[in-house]
C-alpha positions as CSV (number, residue, x, y, z in Angstrom):
1,X,0.0,0.0,0.0
2,X,2.8,2.4,0.9
3,X,4.6,1.5,-2.3
4,X,1.5,2.3,-4.3
5,X,1.1,5.7,-2.6
6,X,4.8,6.5,-3.4
7,X,4.3,5.5,-7.1
8,X,1.2,7.6,-7.3
9,X,2.9,10.6,-5.7
10,X,5.8,10.3,-8.1
11,X,3.4,10.1,-11.0
12,X,1.6,13.3,-10.0
13,X,4.9,15.1,-9.4
14,X,6.1,14.2,-12.9
15,X,2.8,15.5,-14.3
16,X,3.1,18.8,-12.4
17,X,6.7,19.3,-13.6
18,X,6.3,18.1,-17.2
19,X,3.0,19.8,-18.0
20,X,4.2,23.4,-17.7
21,X,7.3,22.6,-19.8
22,X,5.1,20.9,-22.5
23,X,2.7,23.8,-22.4
24,X,5.5,26.2,-22.9
25,X,6.9,24.3,-25.8
26,X,3.4,24.4,-27.5
27,X,2.5,27.9,-26.6
28,X,-0.1,29.5,-28.7
29,X,0.8,32.7,-30.5
30,X,-1.5,35.5,-31.7
31,X,-0.7,37.4,-34.9
32,X,0.5,40.3,-32.7
33,X,3.1,38.1,-30.9
34,X,4.3,36.8,-34.2
35,X,4.7,40.4,-35.4
36,X,6.8,41.3,-32.4
37,X,9.3,38.5,-33.4
38,X,9.3,39.7,-37.0
39,X,9.9,43.3,-35.9
40,X,13.0,42.2,-34.0
41,X,14.5,39.8,-36.5
42,X,13.5,40.6,-40.1
43,X,16.4,42.0,-42.1
44,X,14.2,44.4,-44.2
45,X,13.4,46.4,-41.0
46,X,17.1,46.7,-40.3
47,X,17.6,48.1,-43.8
48,X,14.9,50.8,-43.2
49,X,16.4,51.7,-39.8
50,X,19.8,52.1,-41.5
51,X,18.2,54.4,-44.2
52,X,16.7,56.6,-41.4
53,X,20.1,56.8,-39.7
54,X,21.8,57.7,-43.0
55,X,19.2,60.5,-43.5
56,X,20.0,61.8,-40.0
57,X,23.7,61.8,-40.8
58,X,23.0,63.6,-44.0
59,X,21.2,66.3,-42.0
60,X,24.3,66.7,-39.8
61,X,26.5,67.0,-42.9
62,X,24.3,69.8,-44.3
63,X,24.3,71.6,-41.1
64,X,28.1,71.3,-40.7
65,X,28.4,73.0,-44.1
66,X,27.6,76.4,-42.5
67,X,30.5,76.1,-40.1
68,X,33.8,78.0,-40.9
69,X,35.7,76.2,-43.6
70,X,39.4,75.8,-42.5
71,X,42.1,74.7,-45.0
72,X,45.7,74.0,-44.3
73,X,48.7,73.0,-46.4
74,X,52.4,72.4,-46.0
75,X,55.0,71.6,-48.7
76,X,58.7,71.3,-49.2
77,X,60.1,71.6,-52.7
78,X,63.5,71.7,-54.5
79,X,63.9,73.6,-57.7
80,X,65.1,76.6,-59.6
81,X,64.3,80.2,-58.8
82,X,64.7,82.2,-62.0
83,X,62.1,84.9,-62.5
84,X,60.7,86.8,-65.4
85,X,58.6,90.0,-65.7
86,X,55.1,90.1,-67.2
87,X,51.6,88.9,-66.3
88,X,49.8,85.6,-67.0
89,X,46.4,83.9,-66.5
90,X,46.8,80.9,-64.3
91,X,45.7,77.6,-65.9
92,X,45.6,74.0,-64.7
93,X,49.0,72.5,-65.0
94,X,51.0,75.8,-64.8
95,X,52.7,77.3,-61.8
96,X,54.4,80.6,-61.0
97,X,57.9,81.0,-59.8
98,X,58.9,84.4,-58.5
99,X,62.5,85.4,-58.5
100,X,64.8,88.4,-58.4
101,X,66.7,90.2,-61.1
102,X,69.6,90.8,-58.8
103,X,72.5,88.5,-59.7
104,X,72.8,85.7,-57.2
105,X,75.8,83.6,-56.3
106,X,76.1,80.0,-55.3
107,X,73.9,77.1,-56.3
108,X,71.4,77.2,-59.2
109,X,68.8,75.3,-57.3
110,X,67.6,75.6,-53.7
111,X,65.0,74.2,-51.3
112,X,61.8,76.0,-50.4
113,X,59.3,75.5,-47.6
114,X,55.8,76.8,-47.4
115,X,52.8,76.4,-45.1
116,X,49.5,78.2,-44.9
117,X,46.1,78.1,-43.2
118,X,43.0,79.8,-44.6
119,X,39.6,80.2,-43.0
120,X,36.4,81.2,-44.8
121,X,33.1,81.7,-42.9
122,X,30.0,82.5,-44.9
123,X,28.2,85.2,-42.9
124,X,25.3,85.9,-45.1
125,X,23.8,83.9,-48.0
126,X,20.2,85.4,-48.3
127,X,18.6,82.3,-46.7
128,X,20.2,79.7,-49.0
129,X,21.9,77.8,-46.1
130,X,18.8,78.0,-43.9
131,X,16.6,76.5,-46.6
132,X,19.2,73.7,-47.2
133,X,19.2,72.8,-43.5
134,X,15.4,72.8,-43.4
135,X,15.3,70.6,-46.6
136,X,17.8,68.1,-44.9
137,X,15.6,67.9,-41.8
138,X,12.5,67.4,-44.0
139,X,14.3,64.6,-45.9
140,X,15.0,62.9,-42.5
141,X,11.4,63.1,-41.5
142,X,10.5,61.7,-45.0
143,X,12.7,58.7,-44.4
144,X,11.0,58.1,-41.0
145,X,7.6,58.1,-42.7
146,X,8.9,55.8,-45.4
147,X,10.0,53.4,-42.7
148,X,6.5,53.6,-41.2
149,X,5.0,52.8,-44.7
150,X,7.3,49.9,-45.0
151,X,6.3,48.5,-41.6
152,X,2.6,48.8,-42.7
153,X,3.3,46.9,-45.9
154,X,5.2,44.2,-43.9
155,X,2.3,43.9,-41.4
156,X,-0.1,43.5,-44.3
157,X,2.2,40.8,-45.9
158,X,2.5,39.0,-42.6
159,X,-1.3,39.1,-42.0
160,X,-2.1,37.9,-45.5
161,X,0.4,35.0,-45.3
162,X,-1.0,34.0,-41.9
163,X,-4.6,34.2,-43.2
164,X,-3.7,32.0,-46.1
165,X,-2.1,29.5,-43.8
166,X,-5.3,29.4,-41.7
167,X,-7.3,29.1,-44.9
168,X,-5.2,26.2,-46.3
169,X,-5.3,24.6,-42.8
170,X,-9.1,24.9,-42.8
171,X,-9.3,23.3,-46.3
172,X,-7.0,20.5,-45.2
173,X,-9.2,19.8,-42.2
174,X,-12.3,19.8,-44.4
175,X,-10.6,17.3,-46.8
176,X,-9.9,15.1,-43.7
177,X,-13.6,15.3,-42.8
178,X,-14.5,14.3,-46.3
179,X,-12.1,11.4,-46.2
180,X,-13.6,10.2,-43.0
181,X,-17.2,10.5,-44.2
182,X,-16.4,8.7,-47.5
183,X,-14.5,6.0,-45.6
184,X,-17.6,5.5,-43.4
185,X,-19.8,5.4,-46.5
186,X,-17.4,2.9,-48.1
187,X,-17.5,0.6,-45.1
188,X,-21.3,0.7,-44.9
189,X,-21.6,0.1,-48.7
190,X,-19.2,-2.8,-48.6
191,X,-21.2,-4.5,-45.8
192,X,-24.5,-3.9,-47.6
193,X,-23.0,-5.2,-50.9
194,X,-21.6,-8.3,-49.2
195,X,-25.0,-9.0,-47.7
196,X,-26.6,-8.6,-51.1
197,X,-28.7,-5.6,-50.1
198,X,-26.8,-3.2,-52.4
199,X,-25.3,-3.8,-55.9
200,X,-21.5,-4.2,-56.2
201,X,-21.4,-1.0,-58.3
202,X,-22.2,1.0,-55.1
203,X,-19.1,-0.3,-53.5
204,X,-17.0,0.7,-56.5
205,X,-18.6,4.2,-56.6
206,X,-18.0,4.7,-52.9
207,X,-14.4,3.6,-53.3
208,X,-13.8,6.0,-56.2
209,X,-15.2,8.9,-54.2
210,X,-13.0,8.0,-51.3
211,X,-9.8,7.8,-53.5
212,X,-10.7,11.3,-55.0
213,X,-11.0,12.7,-51.4
214,X,-7.6,11.2,-50.5
215,X,-6.1,13.0,-53.6
216,X,-7.7,16.3,-52.5
217,X,-6.3,15.8,-49.0
218,X,-2.8,15.4,-50.5
219,X,-3.3,18.6,-52.5
220,X,-4.3,20.7,-49.4
221,X,-1.5,19.2,-47.3
222,X,1.0,20.5,-49.8
223,X,-0.5,23.9,-50.0
224,X,-0.6,24.1,-46.2
225,X,3.1,23.2,-45.9
226,X,3.9,25.8,-48.6
227,X,2.0,28.4,-46.5
228,X,4.0,27.5,-43.4
229,X,7.3,27.9,-45.3
230,X,6.3,31.4,-46.6
231,X,5.2,32.5,-43.1
232,X,8.4,31.2,-41.5
233,X,10.5,33.3,-43.9
234,X,9.2,36.3,-42.0
235,X,8.8,34.6,-38.6
236,X,12.4,33.2,-38.7
237,X,11.6,30.2,-36.4
238,X,11.2,26.5,-37.0
239,X,7.6,25.9,-35.9
240,X,4.4,27.8,-35.3
241,X,1.3,26.8,-33.3
242,X,-1.9,28.4,-34.5
243,X,-4.8,26.3,-33.2
244,X,-6.4,29.2,-31.3
245,X,-6.1,31.4,-34.4
246,X,-7.8,28.7,-36.5
247,X,-10.9,28.9,-34.3
248,X,-11.0,32.7,-34.6
249,X,-10.6,32.4,-38.4
250,X,-13.8,30.3,-38.8
251,X,-15.9,32.2,-36.2
252,X,-14.5,35.8,-35.8
253,X,-15.7,38.3,-33.2
254,X,-17.5,41.3,-34.5
255,X,-15.3,44.4,-34.9
256,X,-17.4,47.6,-34.6
257,X,-18.8,47.1,-38.1
258,X,-21.0,50.3,-38.0
259,X,-18.2,52.5,-36.7
260,X,-17.2,55.1,-39.3
261,X,-13.5,55.4,-40.0
262,X,-11.6,58.1,-41.8
263,X,-8.1,58.3,-43.2
264,X,-5.6,59.7,-40.7
265,X,-3.7,62.6,-42.2
266,X,-0.6,61.3,-40.3
267,X,-0.8,58.1,-42.3
268,X,2.9,57.1,-43.2
269,X,2.2,57.1,-46.9
270,X,0.5,60.5,-46.9
271,X,3.1,61.9,-44.5
272,X,5.9,60.7,-46.8
273,X,4.3,62.5,-49.8
274,X,3.8,65.6,-47.7
275,X,7.5,65.6,-46.6
276,X,8.5,65.0,-50.3
277,X,6.6,68.1,-51.4
278,X,8.0,70.2,-48.6
279,X,11.5,69.0,-49.4
280,X,11.2,70.1,-53.1
281,X,9.8,73.4,-52.0
282,X,12.7,74.1,-49.6
283,X,15.2,72.9,-52.2
284,X,13.7,75.1,-54.9
285,X,13.9,78.2,-52.6
286,X,17.5,77.3,-51.8
287,X,18.4,77.1,-55.5
288,X,16.8,80.5,-56.2
289,X,18.7,82.0,-53.3
290,X,21.9,80.4,-54.5
291,X,21.9,82.9,-57.5
292,X,22.4,85.8,-55.0
293,X,25.8,86.8,-53.7
294,X,27.3,85.4,-50.5
295,X,29.3,87.5,-48.0
296,X,32.1,85.7,-46.2
297,X,34.7,86.5,-43.5
298,X,38.2,85.6,-44.7
299,X,41.4,85.0,-42.7
300,X,44.7,83.4,-43.5
301,X,48.3,82.9,-42.3
302,X,51.3,81.9,-44.4
303,X,54.9,80.8,-43.6
304,X,57.6,80.8,-46.3
305,X,61.3,79.9,-46.1
306,X,64.0,79.6,-48.8
307,X,67.7,78.8,-49.2
308,X,68.4,82.2,-50.7
309,X,70.1,84.5,-48.1
310,X,69.4,88.2,-48.0
311,X,73.0,88.9,-49.3
312,X,72.3,87.0,-52.5
313,X,74.0,83.8,-51.7
314,X,72.2,80.7,-52.7
315,X,72.5,77.4,-50.9
316,X,71.6,74.1,-52.4
317,X,71.5,72.2,-49.0
318,X,68.1,70.8,-48.1
319,X,68.1,72.1,-44.5
320,X,68.7,75.7,-45.7
321,X,65.2,75.6,-47.2
322,X,63.8,76.2,-43.7
323,X,65.8,79.4,-43.1
324,X,65.3,83.0,-44.3
325,X,61.6,82.7,-43.4
326,X,58.8,85.2,-43.7
327,X,55.4,85.2,-42.0
328,X,52.2,86.9,-43.3
329,X,48.6,87.0,-42.3
330,X,45.4,88.2,-44.1
331,X,42.0,89.2,-42.8
332,X,39.0,90.8,-44.5
333,X,35.5,90.4,-45.8
334,X,34.7,89.1,-49.3
335,X,31.7,88.9,-51.6
336,X,31.2,86.1,-54.1
337,X,28.6,86.3,-56.8
338,X,28.4,83.9,-59.7
339,X,26.4,86.0,-62.2
340,X,25.8,83.0,-64.6
341,X,23.8,81.3,-61.8
342,X,21.3,84.1,-62.0
343,X,19.6,82.2,-64.8
344,X,20.5,78.6,-64.2
345,X,19.7,78.5,-60.5
346,X,16.4,80.3,-61.1
347,X,15.3,77.7,-63.7
348,X,16.4,74.8,-61.4
349,X,14.5,76.4,-58.6
350,X,11.4,76.6,-60.7
351,X,11.9,72.9,-61.7
352,X,12.0,71.9,-58.0
353,X,8.9,73.9,-57.2
354,X,7.0,72.1,-60.0
355,X,8.2,68.8,-58.5
356,X,6.8,70.0,-55.1
357,X,3.5,70.9,-56.8
358,X,3.3,67.4,-58.4
359,X,4.0,65.7,-55.0
360,X,1.3,67.9,-53.4
361,X,-1.3,66.9,-56.0
362,X,-0.2,63.3,-55.7
363,X,-0.8,63.6,-51.9
364,X,-4.4,64.8,-52.5
365,X,-5.0,62.1,-55.0
366,X,-3.8,59.4,-52.6
367,X,-5.8,60.8,-49.7
368,X,-9.1,60.9,-51.8
369,X,-8.4,57.4,-53.2
370,X,-7.6,55.9,-49.8
371,X,-10.7,57.5,-48.2
372,X,-12.9,56.0,-51.0
373,X,-11.3,52.6,-50.6
374,X,-11.8,52.7,-46.9
375,X,-15.5,53.6,-47.2
376,X,-15.9,50.8,-49.8
377,X,-14.1,48.3,-47.7
378,X,-16.3,49.1,-44.7
379,X,-19.4,48.5,-46.8
380,X,-18.0,45.2,-48.0
381,X,-17.0,44.1,-44.4
382,X,-20.5,44.7,-43.1
383,X,-22.0,42.5,-45.8
384,X,-19.2,40.0,-45.6
385,X,-19.8,39.5,-41.8
386,X,-23.5,38.9,-42.4
387,X,-22.7,36.4,-45.2
388,X,-20.3,34.7,-42.8
389,X,-23.0,34.3,-40.1
390,X,-25.4,32.8,-42.8
391,X,-22.6,30.5,-44.0
392,X,-22.1,29.2,-40.4
393,X,-25.9,28.5,-40.1
394,X,-25.9,26.8,-43.5
395,X,-23.0,24.5,-42.5
396,X,-24.8,23.5,-39.2
397,X,-28.1,22.7,-41.1
398,X,-26.2,20.8,-43.8
399,X,-24.4,18.7,-41.1
400,X,-27.7,17.9,-39.5
401,X,-29.3,17.0,-42.8
402,X,-26.3,14.8,-43.7
403,X,-26.6,12.8,-40.5
404,X,-30.3,12.2,-41.1
405,X,-29.7,11.1,-44.7
406,X,-26.9,8.8,-43.6
407,X,-29.2,7.1,-41.2
408,X,-31.8,6.7,-44.0
409,X,-29.1,5.2,-46.3
410,X,-28.2,2.7,-43.6
411,X,-31.9,1.7,-43.4
412,X,-32.0,1.3,-47.2
413,X,-34.5,4.2,-47.7
414,X,-32.3,6.2,-50.1
415,X,-29.7,5.2,-52.7
416,X,-25.9,5.8,-52.6
417,X,-26.0,8.4,-55.3
418,X,-28.5,10.4,-53.2
419,X,-26.3,10.2,-50.1
420,X,-23.2,11.2,-52.1
421,X,-25.2,14.2,-53.5
422,X,-26.1,15.3,-50.0
423,X,-22.5,14.9,-48.9
424,X,-21.4,17.0,-51.8
425,X,-23.9,19.7,-50.8
426,X,-22.5,19.6,-47.2
427,X,-19.0,20.0,-48.7
428,X,-20.1,23.0,-50.7
429,X,-21.5,24.7,-47.7
430,X,-18.3,24.1,-45.7
431,X,-16.2,25.3,-48.6
432,X,-18.3,28.4,-48.9
433,X,-17.9,29.1,-45.2
434,X,-14.1,28.8,-45.5
435,X,-14.0,31.1,-48.5
436,X,-16.2,33.7,-46.8
437,X,-14.0,33.6,-43.7
438,X,-10.9,34.2,-45.8
439,X,-12.4,37.1,-47.7
440,X,-13.6,38.6,-44.4
441,X,-10.1,38.6,-42.9
442,X,-8.5,39.8,-46.1
443,X,-10.9,42.8,-46.1
444,X,-10.0,43.5,-42.5
445,X,-6.3,43.4,-43.4
446,X,-6.8,45.9,-46.2
447,X,-8.8,48.2,-43.8
448,X,-6.0,47.9,-41.2
449,X,-3.5,49.1,-43.8
450,X,-5.6,52.0,-44.8
451,X,-6.2,53.1,-41.2
452,X,-2.6,52.2,-40.1
453,X,-4.2,50.3,-37.3
454,X,-3.6,46.5,-37.0
455,X,-4.6,46.3,-33.3
456,X,-7.7,44.2,-33.9
457,X,-6.0,41.8,-36.3
458,X,-3.0,41.3,-34.0
459,X,-5.2,40.7,-30.9
460,X,-7.9,38.6,-32.4
461,X,-6.2,36.3,-34.9
């Protein structure tokens, strides 16, 4: 007796320990929990994040362009020092060597050293730099909106793949039901044929229908496995448990069908178009302002040394090139005005403003079209839900009718062809219910994309 109690206690302890572990391994996931894993692991989201970060760095680059520009150089050369009088226009590939007409003594070549630093700070540019900075900031916000639009598209893709997995799973389960029904009919027909109550042809007909159902089962099993593979490409895990979602798929909870919805002006797609229009406007203004002059603060310092001594003696030694030095500085204000840009920049600015006008009109077109699509989808969803409820009722009545006719067939009151016809009608009702369920969830997915709100889908599927 004591041994029996110990064994029973050990068994219960094993159940208590193993059950939570097993439950955890087969944990059910909603679509929202699947999305949280996709959001953490899918490479495409990382690419969008990198694009946003690149836009942020571009904004910093544009802003740093308004800082003082500092240039420095240092060089050490060895060459001749003959000079000549006259003027020249500097061209690429030419350089000027200044010398002295006073006769020099010593080497014909000498070393030279030179170093300089120049600073230029654009103090006033008639708003060109300000508009460039605003355009860079707008471009950053546009990249953020494009990331949001990408996430919406990815949510829609995930939802559609999940819905089609549930659809194919429902069709597979239906094919399993048909196989079981036809197998039962085959067994009944075989017994009746063996007893001489039914012709042998009935047994062959039942067998043929059963084999066709097995082939249909193989088809839907392949489609279901393909759906799992497509979903796991986003999900990035080995398995997925969706039994709870399968129940919701066939009998969804009503989702405020009569609640009116409008397109949010902050929708990522609309916001990206608005930011694109604003970017072109600011860039166009910047181009027009670029045709005006810019006023800059200038400053510089130069160091020069040579191997030519003040008394006219020339040394060819390399270290002498750091002697006989001079130091100079320069400070002042300069104005730069590219007169040719008066025409070209104005035309380019007009072009960008036209691009802004095009993006603005495209924004209005998208907003009107999305609102019309949303209103149309709401009307479809209401009717689709009503059709879904009727399809559920039709399936229940068809099942009840099939059971009654099966009993009549067993009693010999109806023929096999009549029973198979009733079974076919039941299958049609079940197929119609699955099709309506899929269409209903697809409509909800489209509505969620239009409203940028996937909360209902993620929590109820």
